[in-house]
N, C-alpha and C positions, 0 to 999 in steps of 0.2 A: 211635509210642509203643513203648517197650521197658520191660521189667521187669528190675531188678537184684535178684538173689536172693543173699543172704549167709547162710551157716550156720556155726555154731561150737559148741563146748562150753566152758562156763565152767570155769576151773581150780578144783580143790578148794581150799576155804578163801578164795577170792577173790570170792565171790558179792556181798558188800556193796560192795566197792570197784568191782566191775564195774557194778553197778546205778547207783552214783553217777556213774561215768564215762559210762555209756550215756545216762542221763537228763540229766545236767548239761552234757555236752560233745559226745559222739558224735552223738546225734540232732540237736541244734540245728546242728552244723557241717555235717552231711549236707544238712539243709534249706537252709542258706545256699549250699551248692554246687549246688543245683537238684534234689536227689533228694527226691521227695515220698513219704515213707514211708507205706505203706498197710496193711501187715500186720506184726505182731510175734507170733510163736508161741513158746511155751515148752513143751518136752516134759517132762512131770513123771514119766512112767513109760514104759517100753518102750525100744525101740531107735531109732536115728536121731539126728540132731543135736539137741542140747539147745535151741539157739536158731535160729529162722528169721526173718530180717528181710528184707522185700521192699518195694521202692519203685519208682516209675515216673519215667521221664525222657522228654522229647519224642522223642529219636532215639538210635540206636545210637552215632552220633558224639558226642553229648552224654555218653553213658555212658563212652565211651573217653576223652574229655577229662577227665572226673572221675577215672577210675581212673589216669590218667597224671599227675595234678596233684601238686604238692608237698604241698598241704594234705591230700590223700587219703593220701599216704605217711606223713605225720606222724600222722594219725588211725589208720592201720593199725598203725603201730609202737606207739602207745599201746594200741590194742585188744589187741595181742599180749601185753601185760603181764598181761591178765586171762583170756584165752581160748586155746584150742588147736583144732586141726583146722579151721582156717578154709577155707571154700570160697566162691568168688564166681563167679556166671555171669550173663550178660546173655541174656535170652530174649524172645520175643514173648509178650505177656500172653495167658493162656488161662483166666482165671477167678480166683477169690479165693485158691485154695491151689495152689501149684506148688512142685515141688522140682527 
């Protein structure tokens, strides 16, 4: 099992459009690609990324396959219309909150 951790900041003035995309398309598409989203964190005050989204996949190879897929590239391109400072990493799960 591996954890895919994604972080980003929502672009100023794009919050509502981002929420509609995240709930209506991004999250369901990731689930269809095999990522089980387990955590969504929103930083309301302080430093650090505004959003942290983490999900699990059965293996590192499954995560690599997802990140190399055309569907992921399409989703990433759409996500970039609403966010900035995107970072993605694949790690061994070590508890409920990891960065």
